[in-house]
N, C-alpha and C positions, 0 to 999 in steps of 0.2 A: 204667391206672386202671380198676378194676372199675366197671361201671354196674349199677344195680338197676332192674328193670322193676317198675312199680307200676300196678295197675289199680284205679281208683276206680269203685265201683259205686253206682248210685242207682236209684230206680224208673223215672225217665223220661229220664235222661241229657240234661238240658237246662240245668242250672244248677250245682248243687254238685259233681257229679262232673266236669263240664267245668272248673270252677275248679280242682279238684284236679289234673287233667291239666296245666293251664297252669302252676300253681305248681311241680309236680314238674319240668316241662321247663325252667323258668326258674330253678331253685334255684341259688344262687351256687356250690355245690360241683360242679355239673355231674356228679354221681354218679347222677342219676335219669333214667329215661325214663318219662314219664307217659302213661297210656292211660286212657280212660274208656268206660263202657258202662252200659246200663240194662236193666231187665226189659222195658221197652217203649222206643220211640223217639218223638221229637217231630219234626214237620216243620221247626220253627225253634228256635233256641237262645234261652234267656232273655236279654233285653236287658242285664240287669245283668252276666251272665257275659261277654257280648261286650264290654261297657264295661270290665270289669276286665282282660280279655285285651288290649284295645287300650291301656289305660293302662300296662300292663307292657311293651308293645311286641311282644306275641306275634302271629304271623301268623294272624289269625282265619279266613282262607280254608282253613286246614288243619283247622279244628274242624267236627265234625258229630256228630249224635246217632247212637249205634251200639247195636245189640242185643248183650247179653252173649254170645250164641251165636257171635259172631265170634271169641271168645277161648277156646272150649272144645275145638277140634279138636287133634289131635296136631301139626298143622302150625303152629298158632298160636304166637305169641311166648310163651315160658315166663315166668310171673310169679314174682317173688320175694316180692312183697307184694300182697295184695288187701285194699283198704280200703273198707268200706261207709260211705256218708255219709248214709244214712237208714234207719230201722228196717225199712221194707217191703222193702228190697233184700236183707236177710238171707235172705229166703225164695227169692230168685232164684239163690242159689248152688247149683249142681248139681255132682255128682261128676265131671263132665267137665273141670273145671279142673285143670290140672297146675301145682302151685305148691308152694313150700317152706314158706311162712309165711303165715298169714292173720291180719290185724289187723282187729278190728271196732270201729268208733267209733259209738256210739249217740248220737242227738240227744236233747235233753231234751224 
């Protein structure tokens, strides 16, 4: 079975993108490997994101705020999808990303 790598981008990688990572990794199809990153990082994750991960049964000790530059080198995991979950993160996408498809979800 093919698996698809999905990177969720947000401005601070502390809540929405973390939740995206958790949801992708726990999707019933098991076809997705979720990652998350931000234009900046936070020392701690949003308590609601942690609560959601715990409610789903996701191992929260594996979650941390990451900078998007961790995913821009040639050695990085190749992304099949890049999904932005806040408007400001659109500006954080640089040409260093190696990906096939980019989906942009804008918040209202």
